N, C-alpha and C positions, 0 to 999 in steps of 0.2 A: 384457673385457665387450663385450653384443652388445646395441644398441639400435637399434629401428625409426624410422624418421622419413622424412619426404617433403622437407626441406629443411633446410639449414645456414647459420645465419647469424653470420658473423664479424665481430669487432672487428678493427680493423689493427693500431693501434700496442701492442706489450706482446703480441700474438696473432700474427700474420702479419708483421711488422716491428719490427724494434728501431730506434725514433727517438729513443731518448734523449737523444744526445748532440745531434742536430738541434734538439728542442726545449728542449734545456735554454739552446743558445747563443741562441737567438730568445728565448727568456723573460725570460734572464740581462739581455739589453741592453735588451727592453722595460723590465724593472722600474726599470733606471737612469734610464730617461726619463720614466716616468709612475708609479712605486710605489717607493720605494727600499725600502721594508721589506718588499716581496713576495717568498716563496722559494717559486718553482713547486714543488719537487721533494719532493711529500708525498703520501702516498697521497689525501687530500682532492682534491685536485686532478687526479687519474688521472682520464681516461676523459671528463672535462666540455669541454663546448665552449670554444672561446677567448671567444666573443664573452660567454657568461656569465661569463667568470671577469674580464673585463675590464669588464662593467657594476657587477659587485660592486666593483670598485678604485678606480674612476674617477668624478669628477662626471659628473651628465648631458650638459653642455655637451661635455664632451671624449670623451665616448665615441667618436664616429662616427672623429676622428682617432686615438685610441689604437686603437682597434678594426681601424682600416685597418693601422696600423704593426704589430702583431704578426701581421696577415697577411702582411705583406710580410716581415718579419725570418723567419717560419718559411718560406714559401715560398724563402726564399732559401737556407735551409739544409736545403731536403727532400733534396739530393742524398746527404747524408750519412748517408739511410735503409740499411738493409740487411735481407735476408730474415732470419727467425728458421729453426731447425732444423723441417725438417718440412713448411713452409708451400710451397715451390716444386713438391715432389713431391706434396703432397695437392691442392694446388687444379689443378694440372695434369693431375690424373685426372680429376677432378671432370666429369661432364656438365653439358653449357650446361641453365640454368635450375632446376637443383635447389640452387644457392647465391647468395650475394650477401654482400657487405662491408656492414656498418651503423658507419659511423666518425662520430666526433665533429667531424672536421676538413671545413673546407668544401671543396666541390668541387673546386678547384683543386690544395689540398694535398693533399687524399686520393688524388686521380689521380698527382700528384708522386711522392707516397712508395710508393705502388703501383709505379709507374714505377721508380724508382730501385732497388727491391728486386728488380727482375725478377720480378715476380709478374702476372698475368692484370688486367685491370680490367674486371668483371662489367658486364654490359648495364644490371642493376636494381641497380647501386650507390647507397648510401642516405648521404648526408653530412649534415653540421649545417644546410646551407642547405636540406635539403628539410623539415625539421620546424619547429614553433614551439617547441616544446620537449624541449629535449636529456636525454640520461643525466644523472641516475638516471630520468626518466620514459621509461613503457614504448614511445614515441613511435617511435623508430628502429627498434626490433625489431617494432613493428606493421606499419609500413610495409614493412618488409623483408618479413616475411612475404606482406603483401598484393601485394608486386611480384611474388614468383614463384608467387602464386596459390594460397597453403598457409593452414591454420589455423594460427595461431602456435601452437597444441598438438601439432601436427604436426612441429614445428620443433625445432632443436637450437640453440643461442646458446653460442659459445664466447667468453669474455672473462677479462682480467686483472684487470681494475679494481674495485673496490667499487662506483662508480656503475653500471658497466656489467652488472655481475651482478645489482644491482636492478632495474635497467632489464629485464633477461630476464625475472627473477620476476614484475616486475609484467606485463609484457606476456602472461606465461600460456604459456610455450612448456612444450615437454615435457620439457624437461632444458637445464640450464645447468651446461657445463664451464667449469671455473676454467683458467685458463693459466696456469703460472709459481709457484713456490713462494709470490709476492705474494699470490695468489689463495685462500692458504689462511686468510686474514683475512676471507674472504669468505664468503658464504651458498650459494655454488654448492654443486651436488650432487656432483659429484666435482671432482675438482681433478690434471691431467697436467702432466708437467713441462714438454713443450710439443707439437707435432704430429706428431713422428717415429712412423713405424710405423701412425696413423690412417689406416683406408679408409673408403670410403662408395661403395656402388654403386647408390645410388639409393632403396634401401629400407632396407636394414641398415649400420649404422654400426658400426665393430669397434675396440675401443680395447685397444692390448696392457697387459694386467695390469701389466707391468714399469713401463708410461710413467705409472702412477698414483703419486700423491704422497698422495692420500687417497680 
């Protein structure tokens, strides 16, 4: 498949990196302290900012302490993050200024997970700290396109989570690519197994047919 675009906007967790175990350990400990009935590992929690989950789970007077605690716990486990197949090869092949990462993680965590996975940190990185509303709102991808200097319609979003796919669609991007079998449950335009074999020369995005799940 060929698709003509100006910029690529990547989610991080579940697309570029596997941070599942890192996040699981952090949220499991946090739940013991603040929300014993909370089970983090569900589709509706994927791709959503930690602060938004915390706000929905604790009383207002506990929010600051609870939010600081999950940030501390996730930062402490960031070293467990690993690159997903194809991520290193694709990102290191891209020209500067045509791609960025739009993650729901805060700035410190987003950078720590990229670094732990051996991935480059883009100059135009967008994190959960940079927007008033996180995914599923379109703000992260609108800001990512803006920072690259492109119209959202000329950009491609790579996402694994339903919330992130919704954000990309609402942002009006030209194509939303779902990554991993999890994305088959989303409204992504196409779904690929992972990033292996995908190339982009600044104009043409090539997606091998054998990589597609849908």
